[in-house]
Each structure stands twice: as C-alpha cells, then as structure tokens.
All heavy atoms as an XYZ file, in Angstrom:
1030
protein
N     168.632    149.109    179.041
C     168.470    148.258    177.863
C     167.005    148.284    177.433
O     166.114    148.083    178.230
C     168.922    146.844    178.224
C     169.021    145.923    177.039
S     170.319    146.296    175.874
C     171.695    145.481    176.611
N     166.789    148.533    176.167
C     165.442    148.609    175.607
C     165.026    147.246    175.050
O     165.822    146.329    174.945
C     165.394    149.664    174.503
C     165.910    151.036    174.920
C     165.092    151.652    176.010
C     165.593    153.046    176.323
N     165.157    153.570    177.560
N     163.761    147.141    174.687
C     163.216    145.881    174.170
C     163.949    145.432    172.909
O     164.300    146.259    172.070
C     161.735    146.051    173.873
N     164.175    144.116    172.784
C     164.784    143.605    171.549
C     163.955    144.044    170.342
O     162.727    144.094    170.403
C     164.725    142.082    171.731
C     164.625    141.871    173.205
C     163.864    143.060    173.733
N     164.650    144.367    169.260
C     163.967    144.822    168.055
C     163.753    146.318    167.998
O     163.244    146.838    167.012
N     164.149    147.025    169.070
C     164.042    148.478    169.081
C     165.218    149.090    168.332
O     166.280    148.476    168.229
C     164.027    149.002    170.523
O     162.879    148.544    171.205
N     165.034    150.300    167.827
C     166.073    150.997    167.087
C     166.204    152.433    167.557
O     165.194    153.092    167.827
C     165.737    151.049    165.593
C     165.655    149.751    164.813
C     165.101    150.027    163.419
C     167.026    149.101    164.724
N     167.448    152.919    167.609
C     167.698    154.350    167.725
C     167.884    154.848    166.299
O     168.476    154.157    165.459
C     168.950    154.615    168.557
N     167.367    156.020    166.005
C     167.389    156.535    164.642
C     168.291    157.756    164.516
O     168.251    158.653    165.356
C     165.980    156.931    164.209
C     164.908    155.856    164.329
C     163.544    156.432    163.963
C     165.245    154.656    163.453
N     169.056    157.772    163.437
C     169.798    158.969    163.079
C     168.919    159.782    162.134
O     168.085    159.218    161.402
C     171.112    158.588    162.388
C     171.885    159.812    161.935
O     172.111    160.711    162.777
O     172.249    159.884    160.750
N     169.125    161.076    162.129
C     168.324    161.942    161.261
C     168.474    161.573    159.784
O     167.535    161.746    159.002
C     168.684    163.406    161.495
O     170.062    163.617    161.284
N     169.620    161.026    159.390
C     169.843    160.684    157.980
C     168.804    159.694    157.465
O     168.298    159.836    156.339
C     171.256    160.119    157.778
O     171.445    158.932    158.549
N     168.461    158.713    158.255
C     167.492    157.701    157.819
C     166.066    158.264    157.856
O     165.237    157.932    157.005
C     167.659    156.390    158.632
C     167.026    156.473    159.991
C     167.129    155.210    157.874
N     165.803    159.143    158.794
C     164.471    159.764    158.875
C     164.244    160.669    157.662
O     163.188    160.635    157.034
C     164.308    160.566    160.183
C     164.428    159.638    161.395
C     162.959    161.297    160.192
C     164.552    160.373    162.715
N     165.251    161.472    157.350
C     165.130    162.374    156.199
C     164.897    161.575    154.923
O     164.012    161.896    154.124
C     166.378    163.282    156.087
C     166.400    164.022    154.757
C     166.433    164.260    157.256
N     165.662    160.514    154.733
C     165.486    159.673    153.538
C     164.070    159.093    153.495
O     163.412    159.080    152.462
C     166.536    158.567    153.535
C     166.404    157.555    152.440
C     166.634    158.189    151.050
N     166.574    157.204    150.016
C     167.611    156.805    149.300
N     168.794    157.350    149.487
N     167.467    155.886    148.391
N     163.616    158.609    154.633
C     162.269    158.032    154.733
C     161.206    159.077    154.391
O     160.285    158.807    153.611
C     162.064    157.497    156.156
C     160.697    156.997    156.436
N     160.149    155.909    155.791
C     159.751    157.438    157.295
C     158.924    155.698    156.248
N     158.658    156.620    157.154
N     161.332    160.268    154.948
C     160.333    161.306    154.719
C     160.383    161.850    153.293
O     159.344    162.160    152.717
C     160.507    162.432    155.746
C     160.051    162.004    157.130
S     160.247    163.185    158.505
C     160.180    164.764    157.780
N     161.576    161.952    152.715
C     161.698    162.510    151.356
C     161.295    161.529    150.265
O     160.736    161.919    149.254
C     163.139    162.949    151.096
C     163.490    164.253    151.729
C     164.869    164.690    151.300
N     165.220    165.935    151.943
C     166.444    166.389    152.050
N     167.461    165.705    151.538
N     166.679    167.532    152.650
N     161.628    160.243    150.458
C     161.459    159.296    149.358
C     160.467    158.177    149.625
O     160.077    157.481    148.686
C     162.807    158.644    148.998
O     163.200    157.762    150.063
C     163.883    159.675    148.738
N     160.115    157.952    150.881
C     159.250    156.823    151.188
C     159.919    155.488    150.890
O     159.246    154.504    150.597
N     161.248    155.466    150.972
C     162.048    154.260    150.702
C     161.385    153.034    151.336
O     161.164    152.987    152.544
C     163.455    154.484    151.259
C     164.408    153.359    150.958
O     164.166    152.229    151.444
O     165.414    153.616    150.263
N     161.060    152.047    150.512
C     160.317    150.866    150.958
C     161.107    150.055    151.985
O     160.539    149.579    152.977
C     159.928    149.985    149.742
C     159.265    148.701    150.184
C     159.025    150.754    148.812
N     162.408    149.886    151.782
C     163.228    149.113    152.719
C     163.284    149.793    154.082
O     163.189    149.125    155.124
C     164.635    148.917    152.157
N     163.418    151.105    154.084
C     163.442    151.837    155.360
C     162.085    151.739    156.035
O     161.995    151.446    157.232
C     163.857    153.309    155.146
C     165.322    153.379    154.714
C     163.630    154.124    156.422
C     165.794    154.767    154.311
N     161.024    151.974    155.291
C     159.672    151.892    155.859
C     159.425    150.521    156.479
O     158.856    150.410    157.564
C     158.631    152.200    154.790
N     159.884    149.480    155.810
C     159.707    148.121    156.308
C     160.467    147.904    157.617
O     159.924    147.327    158.563
C     160.184    147.134    155.244
O     160.081    145.824    155.721
N     161.707    148.366    157.676
C     162.497    148.197    158.901
C     161.895    149.000    160.047
O     161.829    148.514    161.178
C     163.951    148.601    158.691
C     164.710    148.416    159.990
C     166.174    148.308    159.927
N     166.788    147.462    158.983
C     167.443    146.345    159.281
N     167.494    145.912    160.529
N     168.059    145.673    158.352
N     161.443    150.199    159.768
C     160.822    151.018    160.821
C     159.543    150.360    161.334
O     159.310    150.313    162.545
C     160.524    152.428    160.303
C     161.729    153.283    159.928
C     161.271    154.607    159.336
C     162.656    153.505    161.119
N     158.747    149.834    160.422
C     157.489    149.186    160.809
C     157.748    147.921    161.637
O     156.995    147.603    162.557
C     156.670    148.845    159.572
C     155.302    148.327    159.888
C     154.468    148.138    158.649
C     153.103    147.638    159.066
N     152.162    147.590    157.997
N     158.831    147.212    161.327
C     159.145    145.966    162.022
C     159.755    146.194    163.408
O     159.778    145.277    164.231
C     160.111    145.124    161.185
N     160.228    147.396    163.679
C     160.878    147.676    164.964
C     159.870    147.598    166.109
O     158.713    148.000    165.966
C     161.530    149.055    164.944
N     160.344    147.090    167.232
C     159.513    147.029    168.430
C     159.170    148.432    168.901
O     158.029    148.729    169.228
C     160.269    146.282    169.556
O     160.672    145.016    169.055
C     159.419    146.123    170.790
N     160.193    149.274    168.937
C     160.010    150.671    169.331
C     161.087    151.495    168.651
O     162.187    151.019    168.412
C     160.081    150.829    170.849
C     159.585    152.164    171.326
C     158.955    152.119    172.713
O     159.229    151.189    173.483
O     158.184    153.040    173.015
N     160.756    152.747    168.354
C     161.691    153.661    167.708
C     162.093    154.749    168.684
O     161.225    155.362    169.327
C     161.054    154.281    166.461
C     160.608    153.302    165.384
C     159.837    154.032    164.293
C     161.813    152.565    164.799
N     163.394    154.984    168.758
C     163.940    155.991    169.665
C     164.708    157.029    168.871
O     165.377    156.706    167.883
C     164.867    155.339    170.693
C     164.136    154.445    171.652
C     163.977    153.093    171.386
C     163.581    154.964    172.818
C     163.291    152.260    172.262
C     162.893    154.143    173.705
C     162.754    152.798    173.420
O     162.081    151.999    174.298
N     164.640    158.265    169.325
C     165.320    159.365    168.663
C     166.217    160.082    169.670
O     165.709    160.712    170.603
C     164.291    160.351    168.082
C     164.851    161.501    167.283
C     165.528    160.992    166.007
C     163.741    162.481    166.931
N     167.544    159.963    169.500
C     168.434    160.713    170.391
C     168.139    162.210    170.293
O     167.837    162.733    169.208
C     169.830    160.382    169.857
C     169.663    159.026    169.226
C     168.285    159.091    168.594
N     168.231    162.897    171.415
C     167.924    164.326    171.464
C     168.708    165.113    170.413
O     168.163    166.023    169.778
C     168.222    164.879    172.866
C     167.876    166.347    173.078
C     166.377    166.569    172.974
C     168.399    166.824    174.424
N     169.960    164.769    170.182
C     170.771    165.469    169.180
C     170.166    165.309    167.784
O     170.137    166.263    166.998
C     172.217    164.951    169.197
O     172.717    165.056    170.532
C     173.109    165.737    168.265
N     169.661    164.125    167.470
C     169.016    163.903    166.170
C     167.722    164.712    166.072
O     167.382    165.216    164.985
C     168.753    162.420    165.945
N     167.024    164.866    167.178
C     165.827    165.715    167.193
C     166.216    167.148    166.822
O     165.541    167.792    166.019
C     165.154    165.670    168.562
C     163.978    166.635    168.771
C     162.865    166.388    167.769
C     163.475    166.518    170.203
N     167.304    167.635    167.391
C     167.782    168.975    167.047
C     168.109    169.087    165.568
O     167.781    170.094    164.923
N     168.744    168.050    165.016
C     169.056    168.063    163.586
C     167.778    168.099    162.747
O     167.720    168.803    161.735
C     169.889    166.843    163.208
C     171.305    166.894    163.725
C     172.128    165.674    163.350
O     171.560    164.621    162.990
O     173.362    165.789    163.418
N     166.772    167.353    163.155
C     165.512    167.341    162.414
C     164.837    168.708    162.470
O     164.365    169.222    161.452
C     164.571    166.257    162.963
C     165.030    164.835    162.704
S     165.336    164.449    160.960
C     163.744    164.801    160.226
N     164.801    169.303    163.636
C     164.175    170.629    163.761
C     164.933    171.674    162.940
O     164.330    172.549    162.318
C     164.061    171.034    165.222
C     163.046    170.182    165.965
C     162.766    170.733    167.344
N     161.964    169.826    168.113
C     160.633    169.795    168.108
N     159.963    170.615    167.343
N     159.982    168.939    168.865
N     166.261    171.578    162.920
C     167.065    172.485    162.100
C     166.724    172.298    160.621
O     166.547    173.266    159.884
C     168.563    172.259    162.337
C     169.425    172.993    161.353
C     169.528    174.376    161.379
C     170.132    172.299    160.375
C     170.315    175.054    160.457
C     170.919    172.963    159.452
C     171.011    174.347    159.492
N     166.641    171.051    160.190
C     166.326    170.769    158.794
C     164.980    171.344    158.387
O     164.835    171.895    157.287
N     164.007    171.245    159.260
C     162.678    171.788    158.970
C     162.746    173.311    158.869
O     162.159    173.913    157.967
C     161.655    171.318    160.026
C     161.418    169.818    159.860
C     160.345    172.102    159.912
C     160.682    169.171    161.007
N     163.493    173.940    159.768
C     163.660    175.396    159.682
C     164.411    175.777    158.414
O     164.094    176.773    157.759
C     164.402    175.930    160.907
C     163.559    175.979    162.132
C     164.259    176.630    163.302
O     165.341    177.203    163.178
N     163.644    176.533    164.463
N     165.392    174.974    158.061
C     166.224    175.263    156.890
C     165.408    175.262    155.597
O     165.721    176.001    154.672
C     167.353    174.241    156.813
C     168.399    174.592    155.811
C     169.584    173.705    155.995
N     170.590    174.071    155.018
C     171.586    173.319    154.678
N     171.737    172.130    155.242
N     172.450    173.710    153.799
N     164.385    174.424    155.540
C     163.526    174.418    154.350
C     162.360    175.400    154.507
O     161.377    175.314    153.789
C     163.003    172.992    153.992
C     164.143    172.072    153.642
C     162.123    172.419    155.081
N     162.501    176.325    155.422
C     161.516    177.388    155.581
C     160.251    176.969    156.288
O     159.204    177.571    156.077
N     160.347    175.925    157.130
C     159.169    175.437    157.851
C     158.013    175.158    156.888
O     156.863    175.473    157.175
C     158.737    176.417    158.940
C     159.709    176.452    160.082
O     160.086    175.421    160.629
N     160.166    177.639    160.438
N     158.350    174.551    155.756
C     157.311    174.269    154.761
C     156.213    173.420    155.392
O     156.483    172.550    156.226
C     157.897    173.557    153.544
O     158.141    172.193    153.827
N     155.021    173.674    154.982
C     153.868    172.945    155.525
C     154.055    171.435    155.380
O     153.793    170.672    156.297
C     152.600    173.415    154.816
C     151.363    172.733    155.322
C     150.138    173.202    154.528
N     148.960    172.798    155.243
C     148.122    173.621    155.839
N     148.326    174.909    155.795
N     147.067    173.153    156.470
N     154.546    171.012    154.212
C     154.756    169.582    153.961
C     155.747    168.996    154.963
O     155.488    167.950    155.565
C     155.260    169.384    152.534
C     155.548    167.940    152.187
C     156.004    167.817    150.709
N     156.399    166.472    150.416
C     157.654    166.031    150.449
N     158.645    166.847    150.762
N     157.935    164.782    150.163
N     156.880    169.659    155.147
C     157.907    169.148    156.067
C     157.391    169.115    157.503
O     157.611    168.142    158.224
C     159.174    169.996    155.980
N     156.702    170.153    157.905
C     156.166    170.210    159.270
C     155.146    169.096    159.481
O     155.184    168.392    160.500
C     155.566    171.606    159.568
C     154.789    171.601    160.883
C     156.668    172.662    159.597
N     154.242    168.913    158.527
C     153.228    167.863    158.670
C     153.844    166.471    158.677
O     153.450    165.627    159.475
C     152.193    167.978    157.544
C     151.277    169.163    157.720
C     150.345    169.382    156.545
O     150.436    168.647    155.530
O     149.524    170.312    156.632
N     154.831    166.232    157.797
C     155.520    164.932    157.787
C     156.192    164.687    159.126
O     156.108    163.582    159.671
C     156.590    164.894    156.690
C     156.061    164.618    155.331
C     157.212    164.506    154.347
O     158.088    165.365    154.303
N     157.208    163.445    153.580
N     156.872    165.694    159.635
C     157.576    165.533    160.903
C     156.588    165.276    162.037
O     156.823    164.422    162.888
C     158.459    166.737    161.212
C     159.040    166.587    162.571
C     158.789    167.343    163.668
C     159.933    165.548    163.015
N     159.464    166.846    164.751
C     160.170    165.751    164.375
C     160.537    164.474    162.375
C     161.003    164.910    165.118
C     161.364    163.640    163.118
C     161.583    163.863    164.470
N     155.499    166.018    162.064
C     154.514    165.820    163.134
C     153.961    164.405    163.124
O     153.808    163.786    164.175
C     153.391    166.857    163.026
C     153.847    168.235    163.466
C     152.808    169.311    163.267
O     151.726    169.040    162.666
O     153.079    170.452    163.682
N     153.692    163.869    161.932
C     153.208    162.475    161.840
C     154.279    161.504    162.317
O     154.009    160.610    163.119
C     152.814    162.143    160.404
C     151.406    162.484    160.036
C     150.977    161.868    158.716
N     151.898    162.084    157.620
C     151.944    163.184    156.870
N     151.126    164.179    157.107
N     152.811    163.287    155.878
N     155.487    161.675    161.816
C     156.559    160.743    162.152
C     156.922    160.819    163.632
O     157.137    159.793    164.283
C     157.808    161.014    161.302
C     158.881    159.995    161.526
C     158.839    158.776    160.864
C     159.921    160.228    162.416
C     159.809    157.808    161.094
C     160.895    159.275    162.645
C     160.832    158.065    161.978
N     156.986    162.010    164.180
C     157.458    162.179    165.565
C     156.524    161.531    166.588
O     156.949    161.225    167.699
C     157.684    163.653    165.892
O     156.471    164.370    165.893
N     155.286    161.284    166.213
C     154.368    160.580    167.123
C     154.777    159.123    167.325
O     154.332    158.465    168.259
C     152.934    160.653    166.595
C     152.324    162.039    166.723
C     150.832    162.003    166.436
N     150.523    161.778    165.037
C     150.245    162.733    164.158
N     150.248    163.990    164.521
N     149.960    162.421    162.904
N     155.627    158.615    166.428
C     156.039    157.214    166.467
C     157.341    156.971    167.229
O     157.778    155.832    167.339
C     156.210    156.686    165.031
C     154.993    156.867    164.148
C     153.794    156.096    164.654
O     153.973    154.945    165.106
O     152.674    156.642    164.606
N     157.992    158.041    167.710
C     159.302    157.885    168.343
C     159.286    158.362    169.788
O     158.491    159.209    170.176
C     160.413    158.633    167.571
C     160.553    158.109    166.153
C     160.193    160.131    167.577
N     160.206    157.797    170.559
C     160.447    158.228    171.933
C     161.783    158.956    171.920
O     162.783    158.415    171.445
C     160.516    157.010    172.888
C     160.881    157.444    174.300
C     159.215    156.232    172.861
N     161.810    160.179    172.433
C     163.052    160.947    172.464
C     163.912    160.458    173.618
O     163.440    160.305    174.745
C     162.768    162.460    172.591
C     164.064    163.248    172.742
C     161.981    162.947    171.389
N     165.181    160.184    173.305
C     166.143    159.744    174.320
C     166.942    160.936    174.824
O     167.575    161.639    174.036
C     167.123    158.728    173.725
C     166.576    157.366    173.352
C     167.666    156.543    172.661
C     166.059    156.643    174.579
N     166.917    161.129    176.115
C     167.681    162.205    176.737
C     169.087    161.717    177.063
O     169.254    160.595    177.538
C     167.005    162.662    178.029
C     165.591    163.154    177.849
C     165.516    164.434    177.041
O     166.411    165.273    177.088
N     164.448    164.591    176.290
N     170.086    162.552    176.842
C     171.431    162.168    177.273
C     171.500    162.189    178.801
O     170.760    162.930    179.454
C     172.332    163.237    176.652
C     171.431    164.387    176.367
C     170.044    163.844    176.189
N     172.361    161.349    179.352
C     172.547    161.292    180.797
C     174.012    160.988    181.089
O     174.847    161.056    180.175
C     171.605    160.265    181.435
C     171.763    158.868    180.859
O     172.785    158.584    180.193
O     170.868    158.036    181.069
N     174.326    160.642    182.316
C     175.711    160.366    182.677
C     176.277    159.186    181.883
O     177.430    159.220    181.450
C     175.824    160.097    184.187
C     177.257    160.033    184.639
O     177.975    161.048    184.489
O     177.687    158.960    185.107
N     175.465    158.164    181.672
C     175.920    157.014    180.884
C     176.211    157.432    179.437
O     177.150    156.923    178.817
C     174.876    155.898    180.914
N     175.435    158.381    178.920
C     175.668    158.896    177.575
C     177.007    159.633    177.522
O     177.783    159.458    176.572
C     174.533    159.840    177.144
O     173.291    159.159    177.280
C     174.712    160.306    175.715
N     177.277    160.437    178.536
C     178.547    161.169    178.581
C     179.729    160.209    178.650
O     180.763    160.430    177.998
C     178.559    162.122    179.774
N     179.580    159.130    179.405
C     180.641    158.124    179.488
C     180.845    157.441    178.140
O     181.974    157.267    177.682
C     180.305    157.086    180.579
O     180.221    157.774    181.837
C     181.364    156.008    180.673
N     179.739    157.062    177.486
C     179.835    156.428    176.162
C     180.464    157.390    175.159
O     181.303    156.984    174.341
C     178.443    155.985    175.682
N     180.096    158.657    175.230
C     180.685    159.671    174.353
C     182.199    159.720    174.534
O     182.954    159.680    173.557
C     180.068    161.046    174.658
C     180.797    162.194    174.011
C     180.468    162.610    172.726
C     181.809    162.865    174.681
C     181.140    163.660    172.125
C     182.489    163.909    174.094
C     182.153    164.307    172.818
O     182.838    165.340    172.227
N     182.637    159.790    175.786
C     184.078    159.869    176.065
C     184.806    158.627    175.554
O     185.883    158.730    174.954
C     184.307    160.053    177.561
N     184.227    157.459    175.789
C     184.850    156.209    175.343
C     184.934    156.130    173.822
O     185.971    155.764    173.266
C     184.079    155.008    175.896
C     184.219    154.853    177.400
C     183.259    153.841    177.995
O     182.328    153.356    177.280
O     183.415    153.530    179.184
N     183.843    156.471    173.148
C     183.835    156.423    171.686
C     184.786    157.466    171.096
O     185.527    157.174    170.153
C     182.421    156.637    171.144
C     181.419    155.513    171.424
C     180.011    155.936    170.999
C     181.828    154.216    170.740
N     184.778    158.656    171.662
C     185.656    159.712    171.145
C     187.116    159.318    171.319
O     187.934    159.519    170.409
C     185.365    161.047    171.829
C     186.150    162.190    171.209
C     185.578    163.526    171.552
C     186.387    164.595    170.834
N     185.576    165.686    170.385
N     187.453    158.732    172.471
C     188.830    158.287    172.714
C     189.212    157.162    171.747
O     190.310    157.156    171.195
C     188.999    157.808    174.162
C     190.363    157.208    174.473
C     191.511    158.172    174.181
O     191.406    159.370    174.386
N     192.625    157.638    173.684
N     188.327    156.228    171.534
C     188.612    155.115    170.622
C     188.836    155.628    169.199
O     189.757    155.180    168.504
C     187.459    154.109    170.651
N     188.024    156.577    168.778
C     188.187    157.146    167.437
C     189.476    157.959    167.327
O     190.156    157.918    166.303
C     186.985    158.015    167.072
C     185.682    157.263    166.831
C     184.524    158.241    166.676
C     185.786    156.351    165.622
N     189.811    158.675    168.390
C     191.056    159.456    168.395
C     192.258    158.518    168.283
O     193.199    158.785    167.519
C     191.148    160.307    169.659
N     192.211    157.401    169.020
C     193.313    156.431    168.971
C     193.433    155.818    167.579
O     194.531    155.485    167.128
C     193.086    155.331    170.021
N     192.331    155.686    166.914
C     192.277    155.124    165.572
C     192.613    156.185    164.505
O     192.835    155.852    163.347
C     190.838    154.618    165.363
C     190.630    153.550    164.370
C     189.203    153.014    164.544
C     188.493    152.883    163.240
N     187.213    152.233    163.309
N     192.606    157.462    164.930
C     192.849    158.543    163.993
C     191.696    158.774    163.036
O     191.881    159.225    161.916
N     190.467    158.466    163.479
C     189.284    158.550    162.616
C     188.133    159.288    163.300
O     187.087    158.697    163.577
C     188.827    157.147    162.223
C     189.842    156.270    161.527
C     190.180    156.768    160.172
N     188.981    156.837    159.377
C     188.922    156.568    158.098
N     190.001    156.232    157.449
N     187.795    156.663    157.449
N     188.289    160.567    163.588
C     187.189    161.290    164.252
C     185.962    161.386    163.330
O     186.074    161.258    162.114
C     187.783    162.677    164.500
C     188.834    162.830    163.458
C     189.401    161.440    163.235
N     184.811    161.573    163.946
C     183.576    161.797    163.200
C     182.950    163.090    163.723
O     183.329    163.582    164.797
C     182.592    160.604    163.309
C     182.071    160.428    164.735
C     183.245    159.324    162.796
C     180.951    159.392    164.863
N     181.982    163.666    163.000
C     181.346    164.901    163.470
C     180.748    164.744    164.879
O     180.246    163.672    165.246
C     180.253    165.148    162.432
C     180.782    164.504    161.182
C     181.496    163.261    161.674
N     180.831    165.823    165.646
C     180.377    165.798    167.041
C     178.918    165.372    167.199
O     178.607    164.584    168.092
C     180.579    167.172    167.699
C     182.024    167.474    168.026
C     182.615    166.549    169.080
O     182.027    166.391    170.171
O     183.674    165.964    168.795
N     178.025    165.905    166.377
C     176.624    165.494    166.510
C     176.476    163.991    166.312
O     175.739    163.333    167.050
C     175.726    166.234    165.510
C     175.308    167.593    166.003
O     175.682    168.035    167.086
N     174.533    168.285    165.195
N     177.180    163.441    165.325
C     177.110    161.997    165.088
C     177.626    161.229    166.295
O     177.071    160.192    166.671
C     177.892    161.606    163.838
C     177.231    162.076    162.552
O     176.057    162.508    162.602
O     177.883    162.019    161.500
N     178.668    161.738    166.905
C     179.234    161.080    168.085
C     178.236    161.083    169.247
O     178.059    160.066    169.923
C     180.542    161.771    168.477
C     181.412    161.064    169.478
C     181.685    159.617    169.091
C     182.733    161.818    169.619
N     177.546    162.198    169.463
C     176.541    162.261    170.536
C     175.348    161.351    170.230
O     174.800    160.706    171.130
C     176.072    163.697    170.758
C     177.022    164.470    171.625
C     177.834    165.492    171.230
C     177.260    164.283    173.026
N     178.566    165.940    172.309
C     178.228    165.214    173.422
C     176.749    163.412    173.976
C     178.697    165.309    174.725
C     177.214    163.496    175.288
C     178.175    164.435    175.651
N     174.950    161.288    168.976
C     173.848    160.402    168.587
C     174.236    158.948    168.854
O     173.468    158.183    169.454
C     173.465    160.637    167.107
C     172.801    162.010    166.971
C     172.571    159.515    166.573
C     172.685    162.510    165.550
N     175.436    158.578    168.446
C     175.915    157.212    168.678
C     176.045    156.915    170.164
O     175.653    155.836    170.629
C     177.253    157.003    167.971
N     176.592    157.848    170.920
C     176.766    157.647    172.365
C     175.414    157.458    173.053
O     175.284    156.642    173.967
C     177.525    158.825    172.973
N     174.414    158.189    172.603
C     173.076    158.044    173.186
C     172.521    156.660    172.889
O     172.008    155.980    173.795
C     172.131    159.147    172.656
O     172.704    160.430    172.942
C     170.771    159.052    173.305
N     172.643    156.227    171.648
C     172.173    154.880    171.303
C     172.927    153.820    172.110
O     172.307    152.923    172.694
C     172.351    154.632    169.805
N     174.243    153.936    172.138
C     175.065    152.946    172.854
C     174.721    152.897    174.337
O     174.565    151.820    174.912
C     176.547    153.267    172.669
C     177.495    152.257    173.282
C     178.934    152.646    172.970
C     179.975    151.651    173.369
N     179.809    150.901    174.565
N     174.579    154.051    174.957
C     174.314    154.079    176.406
C     172.944    153.514    176.755
O     172.709    153.105    177.892
C     174.457    155.501    176.955
O     173.431    156.348    176.477
N     172.043    153.479    175.782
C     170.713    152.912    176.003
C     170.610    151.485    175.466
O     169.517    150.912    175.428
C     169.637    153.804    175.384
C     169.433    155.082    176.132
N     168.585    155.187    177.207
C     169.996    156.305    175.973
C     168.627    156.419    177.673
N     169.474    157.116    176.936
N     171.742    150.924    175.022
C     171.759    149.545    174.551
C     171.000    149.330    173.252
O     170.441    148.261    173.028
N     170.998    150.343    172.387
C     170.229    150.275    171.146
C     171.127    150.239    169.920
O     172.139    150.949    169.867
C     169.323    151.504    171.028
C     168.177    151.578    172.018
C     167.610    152.995    172.062
C     167.087    150.579    171.628
N     170.737    149.477    168.903
C     171.432    149.591    167.623
C     171.045    150.926    166.995
O     169.935    151.425    167.212
C     170.887    148.416    166.811
C     169.587    148.077    167.438
C     169.667    148.484    168.880
N     171.964    151.492    166.222
C     171.706    152.767    165.560
C     171.425    152.523    164.087
O     172.252    151.951    163.374
C     172.914    153.697    165.717
C     172.771    155.076    165.072
C     171.617    155.859    165.706
C     174.072    155.852    165.194
N     170.254    152.928    163.637
C     169.836    152.800    162.246
C     170.110    154.128    161.559
O     169.624    155.177    162.001
C     168.355    152.442    162.200
C     167.822    152.087    160.843
C     168.558    151.343    159.929
C     166.544    152.473    160.470
C     168.052    150.999    158.685
C     166.012    152.137    159.232
C     166.776    151.406    158.345
O     166.258    151.071    157.116
N     170.897    154.087    160.485
C     171.368    155.325    159.863
C     171.648    155.141    158.378
O     171.571    154.039    157.850
C     172.634    155.802    160.572
S     173.974    154.599    160.521
N     172.008    156.244    157.747
C     172.445    156.259    156.346
C     173.658    157.171    156.245
O     173.703    158.045    155.393
C     171.346    156.803    155.436
C     170.202    155.877    155.245
S     169.154    156.414    153.885
C     170.224    156.074    152.505
N     174.600    157.003    157.115
C     175.745    157.907    157.198
C     176.994    157.073    157.437
O     177.125    156.428    158.476
C     175.508    158.897    158.339
C     176.561    159.960    158.468
O     177.703    159.753    158.005
O     176.256    161.005    159.060
N     177.906    157.102    156.486
C     179.118    156.278    156.571
C     179.996    156.627    157.762
O     180.792    155.791    158.201
C     179.922    156.407    155.278
N     179.854    157.832    158.327
C     180.643    158.173    159.516
C     180.444    157.137    160.629
O     181.374    156.807    161.361
C     180.254    159.551    160.083
C     180.703    160.688    159.262
N     179.816    161.606    158.751
C     181.936    161.067    158.837
C     180.479    162.502    158.058
N     181.764    162.196    158.083
N     179.232    156.640    160.752
C     178.920    155.708    161.835
C     179.626    154.361    161.680
O     179.796    153.645    162.660
C     177.412    155.520    161.972
C     176.709    156.752    162.460
C     175.873    157.466    161.624
C     176.886    157.203    163.759
C     175.223    158.600    162.067
C     176.239    158.343    164.222
C     175.409    159.042    163.368
N     180.026    154.017    160.470
C     180.746    152.756    160.265
C     182.034    152.710    161.087
O     182.498    151.631    161.440
C     181.060    152.545    158.785
C     179.812    152.250    157.970
O     178.783    151.856    158.566
O     179.871    152.419    156.741
N     182.597    153.871    161.396
C     183.807    153.936    162.225
C     183.568    153.382    163.629
O     184.508    153.033    164.334
C     184.315    155.379    162.331
C     184.745    155.989    161.023
C     185.937    155.284    160.390
O     186.741    154.669    161.121
O     186.065    155.341    159.159
N     182.308    153.294    164.049
C     181.964    152.863    165.407
C     181.524    151.407    165.496
O     181.206    150.919    166.575
C     180.848    153.763    165.949
C     181.170    155.250    165.989
C     179.924    156.054    166.303
C     182.266    155.527    166.991
N     181.507    150.718    164.376
C     180.937    149.369    164.324
C     181.637    148.357    165.226
O     181.030    147.365    165.615
C     180.916    148.863    162.890
N     182.880    148.596    165.597
C     183.533    147.629    166.495
C     183.143    147.823    167.956
O     183.437    146.981    168.794
C     185.058    147.649    166.319
C     185.735    148.974    166.527
C     187.185    148.951    166.063
O     188.029    148.402    166.805
O     187.446    149.479    164.970
N     182.435    148.905    168.281
C     182.051    149.185    169.670
C     180.550    149.182    169.912
O     180.109    149.229    171.047
C     182.633    150.536    170.118
C     184.107    150.549    170.024
C     185.001    149.860    170.816
C     184.892    151.217    169.057
N     186.277    150.079    170.397
C     186.251    150.919    169.311
C     184.590    152.042    167.968
C     187.275    151.419    168.551
C     185.614    152.548    167.219
C     186.943    152.228    167.510
N     179.771    149.166    168.843
C     178.311    149.175    168.989
C     177.685    148.664    167.698
O     178.364    148.535    166.689
C     177.813    150.587    169.314
C     178.105    151.610    168.239
S     177.569    153.291    168.672
C     175.791    153.106    168.635
N     176.385    148.403    167.740
C     175.701    147.903    166.551
C     175.222    149.067    165.692
O     174.465    149.922    166.145
C     174.486    147.029    166.952
O     174.956    145.956    167.775
C     173.791    146.473    165.716
N     175.715    149.080    164.466
C     175.330    150.079    163.473
C     174.601    149.350    162.355
O     175.096    148.356    161.826
C     176.576    150.790    162.881
C     177.421    151.443    163.975
C     176.179    151.765    161.784
C     176.735    152.588    164.714
N     173.421    149.811    162.011
C     172.645    149.236    160.922
C     172.514    150.313    159.849
O     171.855    151.342    160.070
C     171.251    148.776    161.387
C     171.379    147.756    162.510
C     170.441    148.222    160.210
C     170.076    147.427    163.204
N     173.139    150.084    158.713
C     173.055    151.027    157.609
C     171.841    150.701    156.738
O     171.605    149.548    156.421
C     174.334    150.974    156.758
C     175.534    151.587    157.402
C     175.529    153.120    157.393
O     174.693    153.773    156.803
N     176.508    153.684    158.096
N     171.101    151.736    156.382
C     169.946    151.560    155.495
C     170.432    151.352    154.067
O     171.483    151.766    153.691
C     169.033    152.776    155.568
C-alpha cells in the first residue's frame, strides 16, 4: 500500500498532459503525494515516442516527466490481480485490452487508484478505484 494521495498513471493521461498541458490534469498530478507508472504504461510511452520518430520535443518532454514518477514492477500480487480482474471481466462479458488490464492489475496490486483517460478502465470500477481525467 502506497501513501494516501498517490496515483498510478495510465499512458492516456500522460499523453494528454504532455500534448495539451491540460490544467485539470496538471493540477491533479501536482496535488498527488507520489506518482507511479506501471511498467506496461512505460512500454506504451516508449512506443509512442518511437512512433513519433523520437522527436526531440517528445523525448525532452518525456525525460522531464519521467523524473517525477516511480516505475512499478509487476510481481506475484500483480499476476493474481490480473487473473482476478480478467475473470471478473470475462464473467461480465466485457473484456478490455490486455495492456490496460496489466496496467490496472499493477495499480490494484499496489493499492493505488488509477488515473486515466480511457473508458475501458470504467469496466473495472467495481473492483478498484478508477479516476477519469
């Protein structure tokens, strides 16, 4: 369990923050006790930077932002949370993309709310705290 006021971040909210400087997102990030980035979301961010051709702007923005986050590694508790969430979604008939499921499982296993801008995560709101930007 992490400090109260901490957030796990999905790449969707980071991308929005970096592209637009959204004031509401910036405010929530600044107010957080600590910011955590699930390893899967880190992979998504690195892919996005490569996808835009490793532009100097994107690389510099990411380097600045990444100094503010702690990367969360998946572990056995993450695998258990993944299995539980995937089973619950299967029973509900509402699967979500695998990367999103791993990101959510990482946040859940570390006792963190997930801050995102992706409606897929709303499917998980009955099992964990989802904060939509």
